[in-house]
C-alpha positions in Angstrom: 11.1 33.0 -6.9 7.3 32.9 -7.5 5.6 29.7 -8.4 2.5 29.2 -10.4 -0.7 27.8 -8.8 -0.1 24.6 -10.7 3.5 24.3 -9.4 2.4 25.0 -5.9 -0.3 22.4 -6.1 2.0 19.9 -7.6 4.5 20.4 -4.9 1.8 20.1 -2.2 0.5 16.9 -3.8 4.0 15.4 -3.9 4.6 16.3 -0.2 1.3 14.8 0.7 2.1 11.5 -1.0 5.6 11.4 0.3 5.4 12.8 3.8 1.8 13.0 5.0 2.1 10.1 7.5 5.5 11.3 8.7 4.2 14.8 9.4 1.0 13.6 11.1 3.1 11.3 13.3 5.3 14.1 14.4 2.4 16.5 15.1 0.4 13.9 17.1 3.2 12.3 19.0 3.4 14.6 22.0 -0.4 14.8 22.8 -1.8 11.6 21.2 -4.5 13.7 19.5 -4.6 12.3 16.0 -7.6 14.3 14.8 -6.1 17.6 15.9 -2.9 16.8 14.2 -4.7 16.0 10.9 -6.7 19.3 11.2 -3.5 21.3 11.8 -1.8 19.7 8.8 -4.8 20.3 6.6 -4.7 24.0 7.6 -0.9 24.0 6.8 -1.6 22.6 3.3 -4.3 25.2 2.7 -1.9 27.9 3.8 0.8 26.6 1.4 -1.6 26.7 -1.5 -2.2 30.4 -0.7 1.4 31.4 0.1 3.6 29.4 -2.3 2.3 30.9 -5.6 3.3 34.4 -4.2 6.4 33.7 -2.1 7.7 30.7 -4.0 8.0 27.1 -3.0 10.3 26.7 0.0 13.5 24.8 -0.2 12.1 22.3 2.3 8.3 22.1 1.9 8.0 19.5 4.7 9.7 21.8 7.3 7.6 24.7 6.2 4.4 22.7 6.6 5.5 21.3 10.0 6.2 24.8 11.3 2.8 26.2 10.2 1.0 23.2 11.6 2.7 23.5 14.9 1.8 27.2 15.1 -1.8 26.2 14.5 -1.6 23.7 17.3 0.0 26.3 19.6 -2.7 28.8 18.7 -5.4 26.2 19.6 -3.7 25.5 22.9 -3.3 29.2 23.8 -7.0 29.8 23.3 -7.8 27.3 26.0 -8.1 29.0 29.4 -7.2 25.9 31.6 -3.9 25.2 33.1 -3.7 22.1 30.9 -4.1 24.4 27.9 -1.3 26.6 29.0 1.0 23.6 29.4 0.0 22.4 25.9 0.8 25.9 24.5 4.3 25.8 26.0 4.8 22.3 24.6 3.8 23.5 21.2 6.2 26.4 21.4 8.9 24.0 22.3 8.0 21.9 19.2 8.2 25.0 17.0 11.7 25.8 18.3 12.6 22.2 17.5 11.4 22.7 13.9 13.5 25.9 13.7 16.6 24.0 14.8 15.8 21.3 12.1 16.0 24.2 9.6 16.0 23.0 6.1 17.4 19.6 6.7 14.6 17.3 5.6 16.3 14.2 7.1 16.3 15.9 10.5 12.5 15.8 10.8 12.0 12.7 13.0 10.2 9.7 11.4 7.7 8.4 14.0 5.5 6.5 11.6 6.2 3.1 13.1 5.2 4.4 16.5 2.0 5.9 15.1 1.2 2.6 13.2 1.5 0.5 16.3 -0.6 3.1 18.2 -3.3 2.7 15.6 -3.1 -1.1 16.1 -3.6 -0.9 19.9 -5.9 -3.6 21.3 -8.1 -1.0 22.8 -9.2 0.0 19.3 -11.7 -2.2 17.5 -9.9 -4.8 15.4 -11.9 -4.1 12.3 -10.7 -0.5 12.2 -7.0 -0.8 13.1 -5.7 -1.3 9.5 -8.1 1.3 8.0 -6.9 3.8 10.6 -3.3 3.2 9.7 -4.2 3.6 6.0 -5.8 6.9 6.6 -3.2 8.4 9.0 -0.1 7.0 7.2 -1.2 7.2 3.6 -3.9 9.9 3.7 -6.5 7.7 2.1 -10.0 9.0 2.5 -12.8 7.0 4.1 -14.5 6.4 0.8 -11.5 4.6 -0.7 -10.9 2.6 2.5 -14.5 1.6 2.7 -14.5 0.1 -0.8 -11.5 -2.0 0.1 -13.2 -3.3 3.3 -16.6 -3.7 1.7 -18.5 -1.3 4.0 -20.2 2.0 3.4 -18.2 5.2 3.5 -20.5 6.5 6.3 -19.8 3.5 8.4 -16.1 3.6 7.8 -16.0 7.4 8.6 -17.8 6.7 11.9 -15.4 3.9 12.8 -12.4 6.1 12.1 -13.7 9.0 14.2 -14.4 6.7 17.1 -10.9 5.2 16.9 -9.2 8.6 16.9 -11.3 9.7 19.9 -10.2 6.4 21.6 -6.5 7.3 21.0 -7.0 10.8 22.5 -9.1 9.8 25.6 -7.0 6.7 26.4 -3.8 8.6 25.7 -2.5 5.7 23.8 1.3 6.1 23.4 2.8 6.8 20.0 5.9 4.9 20.8 6.8 1.4 19.6 5.5 -1.0 22.3 7.6 -3.5 24.2 8.6 -6.6 22.2 6.3 -8.9 24.2 3.2 -7.1 23.0 4.3 -6.5 19.4 2.8 -9.7 18.0 -0.8 -8.8 18.9 -0.5 -5.6 16.9 1.9 -6.7 14.1 -0.6 -8.2 11.7 -2.5 -4.9 11.3 0.7 -3.0 10.7 1.9 -5.5 8.1 -1.5 -5.4 6.4 -1.3 -1.6 6.2 2.3 -1.7 4.8 1.3 -4.2 2.2 -1.8 -2.1 1.3 0.6 0.9 0.9 2.8 -1.1 -1.4 0.0 -2.4 -3.6 -1.6 1.0 -3.9 1.8 2.2 -5.3 2.3 -0.9 -7.4 -1.2 -0.6 -9.0 -1.0 3.1 -9.6 -0.2 4.3 -13.1 3.5 5.0 -13.3 6.0 6.4 -15.7 8.7 4.5 -17.6 11.1 5.4 -14.8 12.6 2.3 -13.4 12.4 3.6 -9.8 9.5 2.9 -7.4 6.8 5.6 -6.9 6.4 7.2 -3.5 3.9 4.7 -2.0 5.7 1.5 -3.0 9.1 3.0 -2.1 7.8 4.1 1.3 6.3 0.6 1.9 9.6 -1.0 1.2 11.3 1.4 3.6 8.8 0.6 6.3 9.2 -3.1 5.6 13.0 -2.7 6.2 12.3 -0.9 9.5 10.0 -3.7 10.6 12.6 -6.4 9.8 15.2 -4.4 11.9 12.7 -4.2 14.7 11.7 -7.9 14.5 14.5 -9.7 12.7 13.4 -13.1 13.8 9.7 -12.7 13.1 8.9 -14.7 9.8 6.0 -12.4 8.8 8.2 -9.3 8.6 10.9 -11.0 6.5 8.2 -12.6 4.4 6.5 -9.3 3.6 9.8 -7.5 2.7 10.7 -10.4 0.5 7.3 -10.3 -1.2 7.7 -6.5 -2.0 11.3 -6.9 -3.2 10.3 -9.7 -5.7 7.7 -7.4 -7.1 10.1 -4.4 -7.2 12.6 -6.5 -9.0 10.2 -6.8 -12.0 9.3 -3.1 -12.1 11.3 -2.2 -15.2 9.8 -5.0 -17.2 6.1 -4.1 -16.6 6.0 -1.7 -19.5 7.6 -1.8 -22.9 9.5 1.3 -24.3 6.2 2.6 -25.6 4.5 2.3 -22.2 2.4 -0.7 -23.0 1.5 -3.2 -20.3 3.5 -6.4 -20.3 2.1 -9.4 -18.3 4.4 -11.4 -16.1 4.6 -14.3 -18.4 5.8 -12.1 -21.3 8.3 -10.0 -19.4 11.9 -9.8 -20.4 13.8 -11.4 -17.5 17.0 -9.5 -18.5 15.2 -6.4 -17.2 14.6 -7.9 -13.7 16.8 -6.7 -10.9 18.8 -9.8 -9.8 20.1 -8.0 -6.7 16.5 -7.5 -5.3 15.7 -11.1 -6.2 18.7 -12.4 -4.3 17.9 -10.3 -1.3 14.3 -11.5 -1.4 15.3 -15.1 -1.6 17.7 -14.6 1.4 14.9 -13.0 3.4 12.5 -15.8 2.4 14.9 -18.5 3.5 15.2 -16.7 6.9 11.5 -16.5 7.2 11.0 -20.2 6.5 13.8 -21.3 8.8 11.6 -21.8 11.9 9.2 -24.1 10.1 6.2 -21.8 10.7 4.1 -20.9 7.6 2.0 -17.8 7.4 0.5 -15.9 4.5 3.3 -13.4 3.7 5.8 -16.2 3.5 3.6 -18.2 1.2 2.9 -15.1 -1.0 6.6 -14.4 -1.2 7.3 -18.1 -2.0 4.9 -17.8 -4.9 6.6 -14.8 -6.3 10.0 -16.4 -5.7 8.8 -19.3 -7.9 7.8 -16.9 -10.6 11.1 -14.9 -10.6 13.0 -18.2 -10.7 12.3 -18.1 -14.4 15.3 -15.7 -14.8 17.5 -18.7 -13.8 15.6 -21.7 -15.1 14.0 -20.3 -18.2 10.6 -21.8 -17.3 7.8 -21.3 -14.8 7.2 -24.2 -12.4 3.4 -24.2 -12.4 2.9 -27.4 -10.3 4.9 -25.8 -7.5 3.0 -22.5 -7.8 -0.4 -24.4 -7.6 0.7 -26.2 -4.5 1.7 -22.9 -2.9 -1.6 -21.3 -3.8 -3.4 -24.3 -2.4 -1.7 -23.8 0.9 -2.3 -20.0 0.8 -6.0 -20.4 0.0 -6.4 -23.0 2.7 -4.9 -20.5 5.2 -6.8 -17.4 4.1 -10.0 -18.4 2.2 -9.4 -15.2 0.3 -11.4 -14.7 -3.0 -8.4 -12.8 -4.3 -6.2 -15.8 -3.7 -8.8 -18.0 -5.3 -8.6 -15.9 -8.5 -4.8 -16.2 -8.7 -5.0 -19.9 -7.9 -7.5 -20.5 -10.7 -5.1 -19.0 -13.2 -2.2 -21.1 -12.0 -4.4 -24.2 -12.2 -5.4 -23.3 -15.7 -1.7 -23.0 -16.7 -0.9 -26.4 -15.0 -4.0 -28.5 -15.5 -5.9 -27.0 -18.3 -8.3 -24.0 -18.9 -11.5 -25.9 -18.0 -9.9 -26.8 -14.6 -9.0 -23.2 -14.1 -12.6 -22.1 -14.8 -13.9 -24.7 -12.3 -11.4 -23.4 -9.7 -12.5 -19.8 -10.4 -16.0 -20.6 -9.4 -14.9 -20.9 -5.7 -14.4 -17.1 -5.7 -17.9 -16.4 -6.9 -19.5 -17.1 -3.5 -18.6 -13.5 -2.6 -20.8 -11.1 -4.5 -18.4 -8.3 -4.1 -16.0 -10.2 -6.4 -18.1 -9.1 -9.4 -16.9 -5.5 -8.9 -13.2 -6.6 -8.8 -11.3 -6.0 -12.0 -8.8 -8.9 -11.7 -11.7 -11.4 -11.4 -13.0 -10.4 -14.8 -9.5 -10.2 -16.4 -8.7 -13.7 -15.2 -12.1 -15.1 -16.3 -11.7 -13.5 -19.7 -8.3 -15.0 -20.2 -9.4 -18.5 -19.1 -12.5 -18.3 -21.3 -10.5 -17.1 -24.2 -8.0 -19.9 -23.9 -10.9 -22.4 -23.5 -12.4 -21.1 -26.8 -15.6 -19.6 -25.3 -15.9 -16.6 -27.7 -19.2 -15.2 -26.3 -18.3 -15.5 -22.6 -14.8 -14.2 -23.2 -16.0 -11.1 -25.0 -18.4 -10.2 -22.1 -15.7 -10.8 -19.5 -13.2 -8.7 -21.3 -15.7 -5.8 -21.6 -16.2 -6.0 -17.8 -12.4 -6.1 -17.1 -11.9 -3.0 -19.4 -14.7 -1.1 -17.8 -13.4 -1.7 -14.3 -9.7 -0.9 -15.1 -8.3 2.5 -14.1 -5.0 2.0 -16.0 -5.2 3.1 -19.7 -2.3 0.8 -20.6 -4.0 -2.2 -19.0 -7.2 -1.4 -20.9 -5.3 -1.3 -24.2 -3.7 -4.7 -23.3 -7.1 -6.2 -22.5 -8.5 -5.0 -25.8 -5.6 -6.5 -27.6 -6.1 -9.9 -25.8 -9.8 -9.9 -26.7 -9.0 -9.3 -30.4 -6.3 -12.0 -30.3 -8.8 -14.6 -29.1 -11.4 -13.4 -31.6 -8.9 -13.8 -34.4 -7.8 -17.2 -33.1 -11.4 -18.5 -33.1 -12.0 -17.1 -36.6 -9.0 -18.8 -38.0 
């Protein structure tokens, strides 16, 4: 059955979002050549966009792409005249036979993403590029998007990523999960990447479907795998708990008309109690050893928020104390923004504005939408009509989500009407 160009493109985009990292990990695992694996997969996607509108979308697009990419790898190896090239060609043919045996069973394609993630976090790779490298290889983010998140130029980030991939190839860094005694030195970068994956999916525009989108769902899956790998490590349990608390609230984030609903106004009856209970169980396990780290504290803050479904109120003093601890640990301007809002709720809007000033030492914060949304809300509640209006305009301009823009405009009008009355 033929497929239209649009259908073929949509399927390719879906596979890229769902399986890009999985396919790259499989393609790169034998020869530790990440750049070559990405090139082969890119060629396979290009071939799909040519073939699928004519031949129809295959029953298993991932297996189709894997077969085509492996053939590209085998062709590249065959063109090399050295003995090493001949050996690589035989290995690629073996991989292609493996794909044929996998047939159309999507679940049979091995998932080697964790191994790839730990390879990208190898201590031989510069520390400042380990998490960006994971984001590019696992999520398919481009250097421009990653550069913005890490406050460097796209050119600089591209150069760092190219050097890191060359390091993996030349040092033949293994794509297997390392021994337990060396995991801690790599784990933080892996956890950062998984959480970035989750937040990318969480922040993305989504439908009214109650299920998670591809990115956030994959992040939760990876989080579960990390907990199985390191069940006694507090950071893995803390991260999974944090993601589950957020997922528990997914259905309440939009009203039936698709309008954005802030956390304080969400209908707790729509929250997933099962996920909340699982998150609390993981958090208790993470806190059991007495060690405090950032993902535990972030999860504890979310646990305090979702406790409203049982208590009927939000314990703002407790949330402020947790934010104080988290900010002391991280000195993150993003944490400072959230802390300021919590202080405003607990101690008054002027106190919240004073706390927000601590985030303004980093000039990059002025391009960060949540900063302006928080400042607008605090100024509005403090009765500063002029300052509030300008902050809301900045928050709207920097928001990519149409529903959030509508909500912000409504909040601005609400405060204008309140001042007028």
